[in-house]
C-alpha positions as CSV (number, residue, x, y, z in Angstrom):
1,M,132.2,43.6,-102.3
2,L,128.8,42.7,-100.8
3,F,128.3,46.4,-100.0
4,Q,128.9,47.3,-103.6
5,K,126.6,44.4,-104.8
6,G,123.9,45.7,-102.5
7,L,124.3,49.3,-103.8
8,I,123.9,48.1,-107.4
9,F,120.6,46.3,-106.4
10,I,119.4,49.4,-104.6
11,H,120.1,51.7,-107.5
12,H,118.4,49.3,-109.9
13,T,115.2,49.2,-107.8
14,K,115.5,53.0,-107.3
15,D,115.8,53.5,-111.1
16,M,112.7,51.4,-111.7
17,S,110.9,53.3,-109.0
18,N,111.8,56.7,-110.6
19,Y,110.7,55.5,-114.1
20,R,107.3,54.4,-112.6
21,Y,106.9,57.6,-110.7
22,E,107.6,59.6,-113.9
23,Q,104.8,57.5,-115.6
24,A,102.5,58.7,-112.7
25,E,103.5,62.4,-113.3
26,Q,102.8,62.0,-117.0
27,C,99.4,60.6,-116.4
28,L,98.7,63.6,-114.1
29,S,99.7,66.0,-116.8
30,S,97.5,64.1,-119.2
31,A,94.5,64.3,-116.9
32,R,94.9,68.0,-116.6
33,T,95.1,68.4,-120.4
34,L,92.0,66.2,-120.9
35,I,90.0,68.3,-118.4
36,G,90.8,71.2,-120.5
37,T,89.4,69.6,-123.6
38,A,86.2,68.4,-121.6
39,D,87.3,64.7,-122.0
40,F,86.2,63.9,-118.5
41,K,86.2,60.1,-118.7
42,G,89.7,60.2,-120.2
43,A,90.9,62.5,-117.3
44,A,89.4,60.1,-114.8
45,N,91.2,57.3,-116.4
46,R,94.5,59.1,-116.3
47,S,93.9,60.1,-112.7
48,Y,93.6,56.5,-111.7
49,Y,96.6,55.5,-113.7
50,A,98.6,58.1,-112.0
51,I,98.0,56.5,-108.6
52,F,98.4,53.1,-110.1
53,H,101.9,53.9,-111.4
54,A,102.7,55.7,-108.1
55,M,101.8,52.5,-106.2
56,R,104.0,50.4,-108.5
57,S,106.8,52.9,-108.0
58,I,106.8,51.9,-104.2
59,L,106.5,48.3,-105.2
60,A,109.6,48.6,-107.3
61,L,111.6,49.3,-104.2
62,Q,110.6,45.8,-103.1
63,N,111.6,44.4,-106.5
64,C,107.9,43.6,-106.8
65,D,105.2,43.8,-109.4
66,F,102.0,42.1,-110.4
67,G,100.1,41.5,-113.7
68,K,96.7,42.6,-112.3
69,H,95.6,45.9,-111.0
70,T,93.6,44.3,-108.1
71,A,96.9,42.5,-107.1
72,V,98.8,45.7,-107.1
73,I,96.2,47.3,-105.0
74,S,96.0,44.5,-102.6
75,H,99.7,44.2,-102.0
76,F,100.0,47.9,-101.6
77,R,97.1,48.0,-98.9
78,K,98.6,45.1,-97.1
79,N,102.2,46.3,-97.1
80,F,101.9,50.0,-96.9
81,I,98.4,51.0,-95.6
82,K,97.8,48.4,-93.0
83,T,101.3,48.8,-91.7
84,G,100.7,52.5,-91.2
85,I,103.2,53.7,-93.8
86,F,100.3,55.5,-95.5
87,S,96.9,56.5,-94.0
88,V,93.6,54.7,-94.4
89,E,92.5,57.7,-96.4
90,M,94.8,56.7,-99.2
91,S,93.0,53.4,-99.4
92,D,89.7,55.2,-99.8
93,I,91.2,57.3,-102.6
94,I,92.6,54.4,-104.5
95,E,89.2,52.6,-104.2
96,N,87.4,55.7,-105.4
97,L,89.7,56.2,-108.4
98,F,89.6,52.6,-109.4
99,T,85.9,52.4,-109.2
100,V,85.3,55.6,-111.2
101,R,88.0,54.6,-113.8
102,N,86.1,51.3,-114.3
103,K,82.8,53.0,-114.7
104,C,84.2,55.6,-117.2
105,D,86.0,52.8,-119.2
106,Y,83.2,50.2,-119.2
107,D,79.9,51.7,-118.5
108,D,78.7,53.2,-121.8
109,F,76.2,55.5,-120.1
110,Y,78.2,56.6,-117.2
111,I,78.6,60.4,-117.0
112,I,81.2,62.2,-114.9
113,S,81.0,65.8,-114.3
114,K,83.9,68.3,-114.5
115,E,83.6,69.0,-110.8
116,D,83.8,65.1,-110.1
117,V,86.8,64.7,-112.4
118,V,88.6,67.6,-110.9
119,A,88.1,66.0,-107.5
120,Q,89.5,62.7,-108.9
121,L,92.5,64.6,-110.1
122,I,93.1,66.4,-106.8
123,S,93.0,63.0,-105.0
124,A,95.4,61.5,-107.4
125,V,97.9,64.6,-107.1
126,I,97.8,64.3,-103.3
127,S,98.2,60.6,-103.2
128,A,101.1,60.7,-105.7
129,Q,102.8,63.4,-103.6
130,W,102.5,61.2,-100.5
131,V,104.1,58.4,-102.4
132,N,106.9,60.6,-103.7
133,D,107.6,61.8,-100.1
134,S,107.9,58.2,-99.0
135,I,110.2,56.9,-101.7
136,A,113.3,58.4,-100.3
137,N,112.5,57.2,-96.7
138,I,111.8,53.7,-97.9
139,T,114.9,53.6,-99.9
140,F,117.0,54.8,-97.1
141,L,115.5,52.2,-94.6
142,K,116.2,49.5,-97.2
143,C,119.8,50.6,-97.5
144,V,120.2,50.7,-93.6
145,S,118.6,47.3,-93.3
146,Y,121.1,45.9,-95.8
147,L,124.0,47.5,-94.1
148,F,123.0,46.1,-90.7
149,S,122.5,42.7,-92.1
150,H,126.1,42.6,-93.3
151,D,127.8,44.0,-90.1
152,I,128.6,47.3,-91.6
153,S,129.9,49.6,-88.6
154,V,127.8,52.5,-87.3
155,H,130.4,54.9,-88.6
156,Q,130.2,53.5,-92.1
157,I,126.4,53.7,-92.0
158,S,126.6,57.4,-90.9
159,C,129.0,58.1,-93.9
160,F,126.7,56.0,-96.2
161,R,123.6,58.0,-95.1
162,T,125.0,61.3,-95.9
163,A,126.2,60.1,-99.4
164,T,122.8,58.4,-99.9
165,M,120.7,61.4,-99.1
166,I,122.8,63.6,-101.4
167,S,122.5,61.0,-104.3
168,F,118.8,60.5,-103.9
169,C,117.9,64.2,-103.7
């Protein structure tokens, strides 16, 4: 019964993670569209929100969320960049996207060029892909941790890994 209870929890967090990652993909799509209409400030905004939702998709796997952007970023850096799960380069990308988004949204006279916003979008796409690639690994490690903590045999874990990788693909 505990095994099933754990699986329900894992699927719930995985569903939330998937939902948030879909939001990230929608933001990337919107950014591309906005670049095509020369709304560069809007595209910078959507590029930032793509990585913001991608970060929140990882946090969902911890059953974790925050009400402030800075808290999401801080937690993500502490738990996923400083631990080496993601490179320091990702921290720089997040900082740049956040700073430019704030300037675009709140500085009346800030101008962002097409070249700069395309670079923003490329950074967001790359970062979102890094997150997507990591979601399956984090989910699997969480499952294994749960199984070991409940004295599930190595054979059961092996069978579970096969089933998990199929269901998460």
